[in-house]
VEXBA-272509 format. One line per field, with one value per residue (C-alpha): residue in one letter; chain; z, y, x. Coordinates in Angstrom, 1 decimal, padded with zeros to 4 digits. Each point is the difference from the previous one (the first is absolute). Layout:
<sites>
resn (A|...) $
chain (A|...) $
up (Z|...) $
north (Y|...) $
east (X|...) $
</sites>
This chain:
<sites>
resn (M|V|R|R|I|I|V|L|L|G|T|L|F|F|L|A|G|L|T|W|A|L|P|L|H|A|A|F|S|S|D|D|G|T|A|D|G|I|K|L|K|E|L|A|D|T|D|L|G|G|I|H|T|S|T|I|P|E|A|S|A|S|K|Q|N|S|K|S|T|S|E|M|E|E|K|V|V|L|H|S|S|Y|N|R|M|L|S|T|I|N|A|T|Y|N|N|S|V|T|A|A|T|Y|D|N|T|S|P|D|G|A|V|Y|I|G|P|G|T|Q|T|S|G|Y|I|T|T|E|G|E|S|R|W|F|L|T|Y|V|D|S|P|L|K|L|T|A|L|M|N|P|G|A|A|V|D|Y|D|L|S|L|Y|K|L|D|E|A|T|G|T|L|N|R|V|S|Y|S|Q|R|G|S|G|Q|Y|E|Q|L|S|H|V|A|G|P|G|Y|Y|F|V|L|V|Q|S|Y|V|G|S|D|T|V|N|P|F|T|L|Y|L|G|V|S|D|T|Y|D|A|N|E|P|D|D|N|P|W|F|A|K|N|Q|G|S|T|T|F|S|S|R|Q|N|I|D|N|F|L|D|E|D|W|T|K|I|S|L|P|R|S|A|P|V|R|L|L|L|N|N|T|S|A|Y|G|V|Y|R|L|D|L|Y|D|G|N|L|G|S|L|G|Y|L|D|Q|N|T|Q|G|Q|V|Q|L|P|A|G|D|Y|Y|I|R|V|W|A|P|S|S|F|D|L|T|T|P|Y|T|L|S|V|S|Y|Q|A|A|D|V|A|R|V|S|I|N|N|I|T|T|D|G|G|V|Q|G|F|I|D|Y|G|Y|G|D|K|W|R|I|K|N|N|I|T|I|S|G|R|A|F|D|A|S|G|N|P|V|A|N|A|P|V|T|A|A|L|R|V|T|I|N|Q|Q|I|F|Q|A|S|T|T|T|D|S|L|G|Y|F|S|V|S|L|N|N|L|T|P|A|A|G|N|Y|S|Y|Y|N|N|G|L|S|I|H|Y|F|D|I|I|P|I|V|F|F|S|G|D|K|Q|V|T|A|N|I|N|S|L|Y|H|F|A|Y|Q|I|R|A) $
chain (A|A|A|A|A|A|A|A|A|A|A|A|A|A|A|A|A|A|A|A|A|A|A|A|A|A|A|A|A|A|A|A|A|A|A|A|A|A|A|A|A|A|A|A|A|A|A|A|A|A|A|A|A|A|A|A|A|A|A|A|A|A|A|A|A|A|A|A|A|A|A|A|A|A|A|A|A|A|A|A|A|A|A|A|A|A|A|A|A|A|A|A|A|A|A|A|A|A|A|A|A|A|A|A|A|A|A|A|A|A|A|A|A|A|A|A|A|A|A|A|A|A|A|A|A|A|A|A|A|A|A|A|A|A|A|A|A|A|A|A|A|A|A|A|A|A|A|A|A|A|A|A|A|A|A|A|A|A|A|A|A|A|A|A|A|A|A|A|A|A|A|A|A|A|A|A|A|A|A|A|A|A|A|A|A|A|A|A|A|A|A|A|A|A|A|A|A|A|A|A|A|A|A|A|A|A|A|A|A|A|A|A|A|A|A|A|A|A|A|A|A|A|A|A|A|A|A|A|A|A|A|A|A|A|A|A|A|A|A|A|A|A|A|A|A|A|A|A|A|A|A|A|A|A|A|A|A|A|A|A|A|A|A|A|A|A|A|A|A|A|A|A|A|A|A|A|A|A|A|A|A|A|A|A|A|A|A|A|A|A|A|A|A|A|A|A|A|A|A|A|A|A|A|A|A|A|A|A|A|A|A|A|A|A|A|A|A|A|A|A|A|A|A|A|A|A|A|A|A|A|A|A|A|A|A|A|A|A|A|A|A|A|A|A|A|A|A|A|A|A|A|A|A|A|A|A|A|A|A|A|A|A|A|A|A|A|A|A|A|A|A|A|A|A|A|A|A|A|A|A|A|A|A|A|A|A|A|A|A|A|A|A|A|A|A|A|A|A|A|A|A|A|A|A|A|A|A|A|A|A|A|A|A|A|A|A|A|A|A|A|A|A|A|A|A|A|A|A|A|A|A|A|A|A|A|A|A|A|A|A|A|A|A|A|A|A|A|A|A|A|A|A|A|A|A|A|A|A|A|A|A|A|A|A|A|A) $
up (040.9|-002.6|-001.0|-000.9|-002.4|-001.8|-000.4|-001.6|-002.5|-000.6|-001.3|-002.1|-001.9|-000.4|-003.6|-000.4|002.0|002.7|003.6|001.6|003.4|000.8|003.0|001.3|003.6|001.9|001.8|003.1|002.1|003.6|-000.5|-002.4|001.1|-002.8|-003.0|-001.7|000.5|002.8|003.3|002.7|003.6|003.5|000.3|002.1|001.5|-002.8|-002.7|000.9|000.0|000.6|003.1|-000.3|002.2|000.7|-001.5|001.3|002.3|000.3|003.5|-000.9|-001.9|003.4|000.4|-003.2|001.7|003.5|-000.2|003.0|002.8|002.6|-002.3|-003.3|-000.5|-002.9|001.9|002.7|001.8|000.4|003.2|-000.2|-000.3|-003.4|-001.7|002.0|-000.6|-003.8|-000.2|001.4|-001.4|-002.0|002.8|002.6|-001.6|-001.7|-002.0|000.7|003.6|000.4|001.0|003.5|001.2|-000.3|002.1|-003.2|001.2|-000.8|-003.2|002.3|000.2|-003.5|-001.4|-003.2|-003.0|-003.2|-003.5|-001.6|003.5|002.7|003.7|002.4|003.6|002.5|001.3|003.7|000.9|-001.9|-001.1|000.0|-002.7|-001.8|-002.0|-002.8|-001.8|-003.5|-002.2|-003.7|-001.9|-003.1|-001.4|000.0|000.4|003.7|000.8|003.4|000.7|003.5|000.6|003.6|000.4|001.9|000.2|001.7|-001.7|-000.5|-002.3|-001.7|-000.6|-001.7|001.2|-001.6|002.4|-000.6|001.1|000.8|002.6|001.1|-000.8|-001.8|-002.4|-001.1|-003.7|-000.3|001.8|-000.3|002.5|-000.7|002.0|002.4|-001.2|-003.2|-001.6|-000.1|-003.0|-001.0|-002.4|-000.4|-002.7|002.3|-000.5|002.0|003.7|003.2|000.0|003.2|-000.1|002.6|000.7|002.7|001.5|-000.8|001.8|001.5|000.7|-000.3|001.8|-001.7|-003.6|-001.5|-002.2|-003.2|-001.8|-003.4|-001.8|-003.8|-002.2|-003.9|-002.2|-002.8|000.7|-002.1|000.6|002.3|002.6|003.0|-000.3|001.9|002.4|-000.3|002.2|-002.9|-002.9|-003.2|000.1|-003.5|001.1|-002.6|-003.2|-002.5|000.1|-001.4|002.4|-001.1|003.0|000.7|003.2|001.1|002.7|001.3|002.6|-002.1|000.0|-002.2|001.6|-001.7|001.4|-002.2|001.2|-001.6|000.4|-000.8|-000.8|-003.2|-002.0|000.5|-002.6|000.9|-001.9|001.0|-002.9|000.5|-002.8|001.8|-000.6|003.4|002.4|001.1|001.5|001.7|000.6|003.4|000.5|003.4|001.1|001.9|003.5|-001.6|-000.5|-002.7|-003.1|-002.1|-002.1|-003.8|-001.7|-002.3|-003.6|000.8|-000.1|002.3|001.2|003.4|000.7|003.1|002.1|000.7|002.1|000.4|-001.2|-000.1|-002.4|000.6|-002.6|001.1|-001.1|001.7|-001.3|-002.2|-001.1|-003.1|001.0|-003.7|-001.4|001.3|000.2|-000.9|002.4|-001.9|001.9|-002.1|001.0|-002.4|000.1|-001.7|-001.7|-003.7|-002.1|-003.5|-001.9|-003.4|-002.1|-002.2|-001.1|-000.3|-001.2|-001.2|-001.4|-003.4|-002.4|000.3|002.5|-001.0|000.4|-003.0|-001.5|-001.1|-000.8|003.4|001.0|001.3|002.6|001.2|-001.5|002.1|-000.1|002.8|002.2|000.6|002.1|000.5|000.9|001.3|002.6|002.8|001.0|002.7|-000.5|-000.4|-002.8|002.4|-000.3|003.0|001.4|001.8|-001.1|-000.9|-003.6|-001.4|-003.6|-000.7|-003.4|-001.3|-002.8|-002.3|000.5|003.1|001.1|001.9|002.3|000.0|002.6|001.4|002.5|000.6|001.8|-001.6|000.4|001.7|-003.2|-000.6|-002.7|-000.1|-002.2|000.5|-001.8|-000.8|-001.4|-001.5|-001.2|-001.3|-004.0|-001.8|-001.6|-003.2|000.0|-002.1|-003.2|-001.9|-003.8|000.0|-003.3|-002.1|001.7|002.8|002.2|003.8|002.5|003.4|003.0|001.7|003.6|003.2|002.1|003.3|002.7|003.9|002.7|003.2|-000.3|-002.0|-003.7|-001.6|-003.3|-002.5|-003.9|-001.4|000.7|-002.5|-001.9|-003.4|001.0|-002.9|-000.9|-003.5|-003.7|-003.4|-002.9|-002.8) $
north (-045.9|-001.7|-002.4|003.0|001.4|-003.5|-000.1|003.6|-001.1|-003.2|001.6|002.5|-002.6|-002.5|000.4|-001.1|-003.1|000.5|001.5|001.3|001.1|003.6|000.0|003.5|001.0|000.7|003.3|000.8|000.2|-000.8|-002.5|-002.2|-002.1|-002.9|001.8|-001.5|002.3|002.1|-001.2|001.9|-001.1|001.1|-000.4|-002.8|-001.3|-002.5|002.5|002.2|-002.6|000.5|002.1|002.1|-001.9|001.6|002.7|003.6|000.1|002.7|000.7|001.3|003.0|001.9|000.3|001.9|003.2|-000.6|-000.8|-001.6|001.8|-000.6|-000.6|000.1|003.7|002.0|000.9|-002.1|001.2|-002.6|000.2|002.2|-003.1|-001.0|000.3|-002.4|-002.4|000.4|-000.6|-003.3|-001.6|-002.3|-001.4|-000.1|-001.3|-003.5|-000.8|-003.5|000.7|001.1|003.7|-001.2|-000.5|003.7|002.9|001.5|001.8|003.4|001.2|000.3|-003.9|-000.9|-003.2|000.0|-001.6|-000.2|000.5|-003.3|-001.7|-000.9|000.2|-000.7|001.1|000.3|002.7|-000.7|002.5|001.9|003.3|-001.2|000.8|-001.6|001.9|-001.1|001.6|-000.3|001.8|001.2|000.6|001.3|001.2|-003.0|-000.9|-001.7|-002.3|-001.2|-003.0|-000.8|-003.1|000.2|-003.8|000.1|001.6|003.3|003.4|001.1|003.2|000.7|003.6|000.7|003.0|001.6|001.4|003.7|-000.5|003.7|000.3|-003.9|000.3|-002.5|001.1|-002.5|-000.7|-002.7|-002.3|-002.7|-000.3|-003.1|-002.0|-002.9|-002.8|001.6|000.7|003.2|001.3|003.2|001.2|003.2|001.3|000.4|002.2|-001.2|000.0|-001.8|-000.9|-001.1|-002.6|-000.1|-002.7|001.0|-001.7|002.1|-002.8|-003.3|-001.9|-003.2|-001.6|-003.6|001.0|002.3|002.8|-000.2|003.1|-000.3|002.7|000.1|002.5|000.8|001.8|000.2|001.4|001.9|003.7|-000.7|-001.4|-000.1|-001.4|-003.2|000.7|001.9|002.8|000.8|-000.9|002.0|002.1|000.3|001.6|-000.4|000.1|-002.6|-001.3|-002.5|-000.7|-001.7|-001.6|-002.8|-002.6|000.3|-002.5|-003.1|002.0|003.1|001.2|002.9|001.8|002.6|002.2|001.1|002.2|000.1|003.0|-001.8|-003.7|-001.2|-003.1|-000.5|-001.8|-001.7|-001.5|-001.8|-000.5|-002.2|-000.8|-001.8|-003.6|-000.2|002.1|-001.0|002.9|000.6|003.1|000.1|002.6|001.5|002.4|003.2|-002.1|-002.4|-002.7|-002.5|000.4|-002.7|-000.6|000.0|-002.3|001.6|000.6|000.2|002.9|000.4|002.4|000.8|002.6|001.9|002.5|003.6|-000.3|-001.1|-003.4|-001.7|-002.1|-002.2|-001.8|-002.7|-003.2|-003.0|-002.5|001.7|003.4|001.3|003.3|000.6|000.0|002.6|-000.6|002.5|000.9|001.6|001.6|001.8|000.9|-000.6|002.1|-002.6|-003.3|-000.5|-001.0|000.1|000.9|001.6|-001.1|002.7|-001.5|-003.4|-000.1|-002.9|-001.4|-001.8|002.9|-001.0|002.7|001.5|-000.1|-002.0|-002.1|-003.6|-000.7|-000.7|003.8|002.6|-001.4|000.9|-002.2|-001.2|-002.2|-000.9|003.0|002.4|003.1|000.9|003.5|001.2|001.7|-001.2|001.2|-000.7|-000.5|003.5|000.3|002.0|-000.8|-002.1|000.6|-002.2|-003.1|-003.4|-001.1|-003.6|-000.7|-004.0|-001.6|-003.7|-001.1|-002.8|-002.4|-002.0|002.3|001.9|003.1|003.3|002.6|003.3|002.5|003.7|002.9|003.2|003.3|003.1|000.3|-003.5|-000.9|-003.2|-001.8|-003.6|-002.5|-003.5|-001.6|-002.9|-001.6|-003.6|000.3|-000.1|-003.4|001.7|-001.6|002.9|001.5|003.2|000.7|003.3|001.6|-002.6|000.9|-002.7|-002.1|000.9|-002.7|000.8|-001.1|001.8|000.0|001.5|002.6|001.1|002.5|-000.1|002.5|-001.9|-003.4|001.6|-000.3|003.6|000.7|001.0|001.5|-002.8|-003.8|-001.8|000.5|-001.2|-001.6|000.1|-003.4|000.5|000.8|-001.6|002.2|-000.7) $
east (-126.7|002.6|-002.9|-002.0|002.9|000.2|-003.7|-000.2|003.1|-001.5|-003.4|002.1|001.8|-002.9|-000.1|003.8|-001.0|002.6|000.0|002.9|001.1|001.8|002.0|-001.1|000.2|-003.2|-000.6|001.7|-003.1|-000.5|-002.8|001.7|003.0|-000.1|001.3|003.2|002.8|-001.5|-000.3|-001.9|000.0|001.0|003.7|000.9|003.4|000.5|-000.4|002.8|002.9|003.5|000.9|-003.4|-002.1|-003.1|-002.1|-000.6|-003.1|-002.5|000.9|003.5|-001.7|-000.5|003.7|000.5|-001.3|001.4|003.8|001.6|001.2|003.1|003.0|-001.6|000.6|001.4|003.3|001.9|003.2|002.7|002.2|002.9|002.2|-001.4|003.2|001.9|-002.8|000.0|003.7|-000.2|-003.0|001.6|002.0|-002.8|-003.1|-000.5|-003.2|-000.1|-000.8|-003.6|-000.7|-001.4|003.5|000.6|-001.6|-001.0|-003.3|001.5|002.0|003.3|-000.1|-001.2|001.2|001.8|-001.6|002.0|-002.0|-001.0|-000.4|-002.5|-000.2|-002.7|-001.3|-002.6|-002.2|-000.7|-002.5|-002.7|001.5|003.6|002.5|002.9|002.7|002.2|002.7|001.4|002.4|-000.6|003.3|-001.4|-003.4|-002.2|-003.8|-000.2|-002.8|-001.3|-002.2|-001.4|-002.1|-001.4|-000.1|-003.2|-003.4|001.6|000.1|003.5|000.8|003.2|001.7|003.5|002.1|003.0|002.5|001.3|003.7|000.4|-002.7|-000.6|-003.6|-001.8|-002.4|-003.0|000.0|-002.4|-002.5|-002.6|-002.9|-002.3|-002.5|000.6|001.9|001.0|003.3|001.5|002.0|001.4|002.7|002.3|002.0|003.2|003.1|003.3|-000.5|-001.0|-003.7|-002.0|-003.0|-002.7|-002.2|-002.5|-003.0|-003.2|-002.3|001.2|003.3|001.4|002.9|-000.2|-000.3|002.6|-000.6|002.5|001.6|001.4|001.9|000.8|001.4|-000.4|002.2|-002.7|-003.5|-002.7|-000.8|-003.1|002.0|-000.4|-003.4|-000.2|-002.8|-003.2|001.4|002.4|-002.1|000.2|-003.0|-001.5|-003.4|-003.0|002.1|000.2|003.8|002.4|003.0|003.1|002.1|001.9|000.3|003.3|000.5|-001.9|-001.9|-000.5|-003.8|-001.2|-002.9|-002.2|-002.8|-003.1|-003.0|-003.3|-002.3|-002.8|-001.1|001.5|001.0|003.8|001.8|003.4|002.7|003.1|002.3|003.3|002.0|002.7|000.7|001.3|-002.0|-003.6|-001.8|-003.6|-002.1|-001.9|-002.6|-001.0|-002.6|000.8|000.1|002.5|-002.8|000.5|-002.2|001.8|003.0|000.7|002.5|002.7|-000.7|-003.9|-002.4|-002.9|-002.7|-001.4|-002.8|001.3|-001.9|001.8|003.0|003.7|001.3|003.4|001.6|003.0|002.1|002.4|001.7|-001.6|003.0|002.6|000.9|002.1|002.1|000.6|-003.6|-002.5|-003.7|-002.8|-002.9|-002.7|-003.1|-003.0|-003.5|-002.8|-003.1|-002.3|-000.2|001.0|-003.1|001.6|003.2|000.3|003.2|001.2|003.3|001.8|003.7|001.7|003.4|000.5|-001.3|-003.5|-001.4|-003.4|-003.8|-001.1|-002.7|001.1|-003.8|-001.2|-000.4|002.7|002.3|003.5|002.6|003.0|002.7|002.3|000.6|-002.8|-001.0|-003.4|-001.2|-003.2|-002.2|-002.0|-003.6|-002.4|-003.8|-000.7|002.7|002.3|003.9|001.1|003.5|002.5|-002.3|001.5|-000.4|001.1|-000.3|000.0|000.2|000.0|002.1|-001.0|003.0|-000.4|-002.7|002.7|-001.0|001.7|-001.0|001.6|-001.2|000.4|-001.5|-001.5|001.5|-001.8|-002.2|-000.8|002.2|002.0|002.7|000.8|002.2|-000.2|003.3|001.4|-003.4|-000.1|-000.1|-003.3|-001.1|-001.3|-003.4|-001.7|001.3|-000.5|000.7|001.6|-001.1|001.9|003.5|-000.1|-001.9|000.1|-000.4|-001.3|-001.9|-003.0|000.6|-002.0|001.0|-001.8|000.8|-000.4|000.2|000.8|-001.8|-003.0|-000.2|-000.8|-001.5|002.2|-000.4|002.3|-000.5|002.4|003.1|001.7|003.0|002.3|001.9|001.6|-000.7|000.8|000.4|-002.3) $
</sites>
């Protein structure tokens, strides 16, 4: 696919005696896993890295609509002695000892685990529960991660204690498939919280599960959204969401719903010099459809149905710099663009004739405005458009991408162009001599070159007074 782009550009600039390669990203499609910048494959254990050791299997989808029974209820009532238990938690429990040491199969025997610490335990029989207790002293985002340690299916729930009634009210949960990590988050007010690890299928007395609790004092407005059950539901509307990864476990899940088959365009933009993020796409059964690296744009044709998007940090995160997730739905392919204006700095803006036909004159920084159309002449909304030009000095390539609005209009800027060499000259009515280059410009939508009403520019270098 990349080779096809190079051939197209090489043909376009044959008269100049040079070829050039434009590093565009190929379409985000299920039948192409080779394009630069976009990697499409089933997620394997090695892809996820870090603490997330495996992908979500399709088998877990059946659990979305059939919640666990037994202790995994909306409300649980503590034993009448719970006040005495809560008053002694710090003296009674030690996180350095595994949960298996204690009889924590009910909330009355919950093992204390402090925020920012990890404990472990065993499930000895299918359906058994292990309870843990923590305390939050100020408004924070509380995150819990449980790794089962074996090919068993354990679920995770979080309850908040109503101290007036002794009732535990469930505020979050995670219910994935066999062998999968469970993760949840909750924007927690001060109080006592109980964490439940419960066997849905299987048990293991050799390989312990591990449970980690973390807190974040800074988080975005979409939290909690650390798993698909609490995903932000964006429906079928084009959106751009600005969020941040607030801890090394944080996952941001988004749900989209397509009433009919459509091309879906995805963009994960991250300006941070420290955080490295990735977008994962799942179908409605939580089956992997592939992933997209940060600062890349892709497209995938999806049938009607529900889909989930996960943004996370495989290696590093930056709490202070938000990323932007953009999702749009394109109705048709772009066949051509019409450029109606190009602005520039240096006092040389205009559409003029230097003796080689009318062309836009530019200098160092330019903004290109136009509109995209399909093969039938209809404007194309929510479509990617890339403008690329090549300057004369060092044959350097400059490119920038954008997305059309709901009416097909777009505006894209290319900045800090290398100065022109001044290989051409124009005698300006006896007043001055203008020196300039004639440079090529092309347009793409996705990886496909589209036709345009312009194909070259006057790149202004300098003038000499006559």
